[in-house]
C-alpha positions in Angstrom: -63.8 48.7 73.3 -65.5 46.5 70.8 -63.5 47.7 68.1 -60.1 47.1 70.1 -61.2 43.6 70.9 -61.5 43.0 67.2 -57.9 44.3 66.6 -56.6 42.1 69.1 -58.3 39.1 67.8 -56.8 39.9 64.2 -53.2 40.1 65.8 -53.9 36.7 67.4 -54.8 35.4 63.8 -51.6 36.9 62.6 -49.5 35.3 65.4 -50.8 31.8 64.8 -50.4 31.8 60.9 -46.9 32.5 61.2 -44.8 29.6 61.9 -41.5 31.5 62.4 -43.3 33.6 65.1 -44.4 30.6 66.9 -41.1 28.9 66.8 -39.3 31.8 68.3 -42.1 32.2 70.7 -42.5 28.6 72.0 -39.4 26.8 70.4 -36.5 29.2 71.6 -37.6 28.9 75.5 -37.7 25.0 75.5 -34.3 24.9 73.6 -32.8 27.4 75.9 -34.1 25.8 79.0 -32.6 22.6 78.0 -29.2 24.0 77.0 -28.8 26.4 80.1 -30.1 23.7 82.5 -28.0 20.8 81.4 -24.9 22.2 79.8 -23.4 25.4 81.1 -21.2 26.1 84.2 -19.7 29.2 85.6 -17.1 30.5 87.9 -16.6 33.7 90.0 -14.1 36.0 91.4 -14.0 38.8 94.1 -17.1 37.2 95.9 -18.5 39.2 98.8 -18.4 37.1 102.0 -18.7 37.8 105.7 -17.0 36.5 108.7 -18.7 35.4 112.1 -15.8 35.2 114.5 -17.0 34.1 118.1 -13.2 33.5 119.1 -11.4 36.7 118.2 -8.0 35.1 118.6 -4.6 35.1 116.7 -5.5 32.0 114.8 -8.7 33.4 113.5 -7.2 36.8 112.6 -4.5 35.0 110.7 -7.0 32.9 108.6 -9.2 36.1 108.0 -6.2 38.0 106.9 -5.4 35.3 104.2 -8.9 35.0 103.1 -9.0 39.0 102.8 -5.8 38.8 100.9 -7.2 36.3 98.3 -8.2 37.6 94.8 -11.3 35.3 95.0 -12.9 37.0 97.8 -13.8 40.4 98.9 -14.3 40.6 102.7 -17.3 42.9 103.3 -17.2 42.9 107.0 -16.9 40.9 110.2 -20.6 40.5 111.6 -21.5 39.8 115.1 -24.2 37.1 114.9 -25.9 34.5 112.9 -28.9 36.8 112.7 -26.6 39.7 111.0 -25.2 36.8 108.6 -28.8 35.6 107.9 -29.8 39.2 107.0 -26.9 39.6 104.7 -27.8 36.3 102.7 -31.5 37.4 102.6 -30.4 40.8 101.0 -28.2 38.9 98.5 -25.4 40.9 99.6 -22.9 37.8 100.0 -22.1 34.7 98.6 -20.4 33.0 101.5 -19.9 33.2 105.4 -17.1 31.7 107.4 -18.1 30.9 111.0 -15.3 30.5 113.7 -16.7 28.8 117.1 -15.6 30.2 120.4 -12.0 29.0 121.9 -10.8 28.3 118.1 -7.2 28.9 119.0 -7.5 27.0 122.3 -9.0 23.9 120.7 -6.4 24.0 118.1 -3.3 24.4 120.5 -4.5 22.1 123.3 -6.7 19.6 121.6 -5.0 19.6 118.3 -8.1 20.1 116.6 -10.5 22.7 115.6 -13.6 23.4 113.5 -14.7 26.0 111.0 -18.1 26.4 109.4 -18.4 27.6 105.8 -22.1 28.6 104.9 -22.8 29.3 101.2 -25.9 30.7 99.2 -26.3 27.4 96.9 -29.0 29.2 94.8 -26.0 29.5 92.5 -24.3 26.2 93.1 -21.4 26.1 90.6 -20.3 29.5 92.0 -20.5 28.4 95.8 -19.1 25.1 95.2 -15.8 26.8 93.8 -15.8 29.4 96.6 -16.1 26.6 99.3 -13.1 24.9 97.7 -11.2 28.0 97.6 -11.9 28.7 101.3 -10.8 25.1 102.0 -7.7 25.6 100.1 -6.9 28.7 102.2 -7.6 27.0 105.7 -5.7 23.8 104.5 -2.7 26.0 103.5 -2.8 27.7 107.0 -2.9 24.2 108.5 0.1 23.0 106.4 2.2 26.0 107.7 1.1 25.4 111.4 2.2 21.6 111.0 5.6 22.6 109.6 7.7 22.1 112.7 5.7 20.3 115.3 5.5 16.7 116.0 1.7 16.4 116.5 -0.2 17.9 113.5 -3.0 20.4 114.0 -6.3 19.4 112.3 -8.8 22.1 111.2 -12.2 20.5 110.2 -14.3 22.6 107.9 -18.1 22.0 107.9 -19.9 23.2 104.7 -23.5 24.2 104.7 -25.3 25.1 101.5 -28.2 27.4 101.8 -31.4 27.3 99.4 -30.2 24.5 97.3 -28.4 21.8 99.3 -28.6 19.4 96.4 -26.5 21.7 94.3 -28.9 21.7 91.5 -27.1 23.7 88.9 -30.7 24.3 86.9 -31.7 26.6 90.0 -29.3 29.4 89.0 -30.2 29.1 85.2 -34.0 29.0 85.1 -34.5 32.6 86.4 -31.8 33.7 83.9 -33.5 31.8 81.0 -36.7 33.3 81.7 -35.3 36.9 81.7 -33.4 36.1 78.3 -36.4 34.5 76.7 -38.8 37.3 77.6 -36.7 40.0 76.5 -35.7 38.5 73.2 -39.2 37.2 72.3 -41.2 40.0 73.4 -38.7 42.7 71.8 -38.4 41.1 68.6 -41.7 40.0 67.9 -43.5 43.2 69.0 -41.0 45.3 66.8 -41.2 42.8 63.8 -45.1 42.9 64.0 -45.4 46.5 63.6 -42.6 46.8 61.0 -44.2 44.1 58.8 -47.4 46.6 58.4 -45.2 49.3 57.4 -43.7 47.0 54.7 -46.9 45.8 53.7 -48.5 49.4 53.4 -51.2 48.4 55.9 -50.0 50.5 58.7 -50.9 53.8 56.7 -54.6 52.3 56.5 -54.7 51.5 60.1 -53.2 55.0 61.3 -55.7 56.9 59.1 -58.9 54.7 60.1 -61.3 56.1 62.8 -59.7 53.7 65.3 -57.4 55.5 67.5 -53.7 55.1 66.7 -52.9 54.4 70.4 -55.4 51.6 70.1 -53.7 50.1 67.0 -50.5 50.0 68.9 -51.8 48.5 72.0 -53.9 45.9 70.0 -50.4 44.8 68.4 -48.9 44.4 72.1 -51.8 42.5 73.7 -51.4 39.2 72.1 -47.5 39.1 72.8 -48.2 40.0 76.4 -50.7 37.1 76.8 -48.4 34.7 75.0 -45.5 35.8 76.9 -47.3 35.1 80.2 -48.1 31.6 78.7 -44.6 31.3 77.8 -43.4 32.0 81.4 -45.8 29.4 82.6 -44.3 26.9 80.3 -40.8 27.6 81.6 -41.7 27.4 85.1 -43.5 24.0 84.4 -40.4 22.7 82.5 -38.2 24.0 85.5 -40.3 22.3 88.1 -40.9 18.8 86.4 -38.1 18.4 84.2 -35.2 20.2 86.1 -36.5 19.7 89.6 -36.3 23.5 90.2 -38.7 24.3 93.3 -40.8 27.5 93.3 -40.6 28.5 97.1 -42.0 31.9 96.7 -45.5 33.5 95.9 -46.7 32.7 92.5 -48.9 35.7 92.3 -45.8 37.8 93.1 -43.8 36.1 90.3 -46.4 36.6 87.9 -46.9 40.4 88.9 -43.1 41.0 88.5 -43.0 39.1 85.1 -46.0 41.3 83.9 -44.0 44.3 84.4 -40.8 43.0 83.0 -43.0 41.8 79.8 -44.1 45.2 79.6 -40.8 46.6 79.5 -39.7 44.2 76.9 -42.8 45.2 74.8 -41.8 48.9 75.1 -38.5 48.1 73.7 -39.9 46.4 70.6 -42.4 49.3 70.1 -39.3 51.9 70.7 -37.4 49.8 67.9 -40.2 49.8 65.5 -40.4 53.4 65.8 -37.2 54.2 63.9 -36.9 51.1 61.6 -38.4 50.4 58.4 -37.5 46.7 57.6 -38.3 43.5 59.4 -34.6 42.3 58.9 -33.4 45.6 60.5 -35.8 45.3 63.4 -35.0 41.7 64.0 -31.1 42.4 64.0 -31.4 45.3 66.4 -33.8 43.5 68.9 -31.9 40.0 68.7 -28.4 41.5 68.9 -29.1 44.7 70.7 -31.2 43.0 73.6 -29.4 39.7 73.6 -26.0 40.8 74.4 -26.9 43.2 77.2 -29.2 40.6 78.9 -26.4 37.8 78.6 -23.7 40.0 79.9 -25.1 42.5 82.4 -28.0 40.1 84.0 -25.5 38.0 86.2 -26.6 34.5 85.3 -23.8 33.7 83.0 -21.2 36.2 83.9 -20.8 37.6 87.5 -21.3 41.2 87.5 -18.7 41.6 90.3 -16.0 40.4 87.9 -16.5 43.3 85.7 -14.7 46.9 85.8 -16.7 49.4 87.7 -18.1 51.2 84.6 -19.6 48.1 83.2 -21.1 47.3 86.8 -22.8 50.8 86.6 -24.1 50.1 83.1 -25.8 46.9 84.2 -27.9 49.1 86.3 -29.8 50.4 83.4 -30.6 46.8 82.2 -34.1 45.7 83.2 -33.4 42.0 83.1 -30.6 42.5 85.9 -33.2 43.7 88.3 -36.0 41.1 87.1 -33.2 38.3 87.5 -32.4 39.5 91.1 -36.3 39.5 91.9 -36.7 35.9 90.4 -34.0 34.3 92.4 -34.9 36.1 95.7 -38.5 35.0 95.3 -38.4 31.7 93.4 -35.5 30.1 95.0 -35.1 31.6 98.3 -39.0 31.9 99.0 -38.9 35.6 100.2 -41.6 38.0 99.7 -42.0 41.5 98.7 -40.4 42.8 101.8 -37.0 41.6 100.5 -37.5 42.7 96.7 -39.4 45.8 97.1 -36.4 48.1 96.2 -35.7 46.1 93.0 -39.5 46.0 92.2 -39.6 49.7 92.5 -36.6 49.9 90.1 -38.3 47.5 87.7 -41.7 49.3 88.0 -40.0 52.7 87.4 -38.1 51.3 84.1 -41.2 49.8 82.8 -43.4 53.1 83.1 -40.4 55.2 81.6 -39.8 52.8 78.8 -43.7 52.4 78.0 -44.0 56.3 78.1 -40.8 57.0 75.9 -42.0 54.3 73.4 -45.5 55.6 73.0 -44.2 59.1 72.8 -41.7 58.2 70.0 -44.0 56.1 67.9 -44.8 58.0 64.6 -48.5 58.1 63.9 -47.6 59.8 60.3 -45.4 57.7 58.1 -43.0 59.6 56.0 
């Protein structure tokens, strides 16, 4: 253990001497937090919604039919109560819910006025603002058709409720995605480059033939980036809270534990890349392009996965960042605990263990 700590300390010295490494590790997160937090917007189609219909009359069925026919919505099912709807929101299965009060058609025909409630998961504010506008447009079109041939117009008033993010703060959607993107790129790139650098300089051969076990050599390379990545994660959280007004509603210990597993999976990717590359440029190109694109495309924070063809949706399931992003949104923004994310956590832990085992197995302790 004393020898192992000496190697770890040596790797810390290497990291702090390399200005490019420090720039990637600490400059990139700050730049991306500012960019994604203030500049980007998104939209969505085929959003999963549910309907709570307490009236079950002709008018509500006609509106539901129009919603189901819209290309912007995918009507999951009709739920029976608020409790069912809340459970669907907690599981992250739906984006919006439409609630019809009792006697909707009767109020519309006799009182010429009725009310509809639209409830949206505003942890993704740009998406849910758009979906609320679409629903308002569908209801407004139905109201216009009703008023075509009558002297006294009918009025349908929509009440919109935004869950988890009533202020519609766009940064709340991007901060979890930025964390996943930064950790994936920084951990993977820096780990692969640090090991390949030893190969280029010829010092890896010396390390592997030394009395120090090769496994400890590899682990000593990963430990500094594990520690610095956790520091990076803390910095991004602080920037989100104090600069972008993003609240942390969930358990911090759970957030750090999930981040630890995700960082380990990223380090495993870097180790895997280093096992079949022999130059720093190649390692950096593969890790930057090979990891950045899947994280951006298949995580869900920039491009909605439900908009993609089903083969791409299936491929997205093998990207660890997708599961980590889902966990971060649920715990950090919705304030839920392990009972709400245990399935995603098991997937992430399983991927981490598998990647770590494959990476260690494929690492060559003899250089050709």
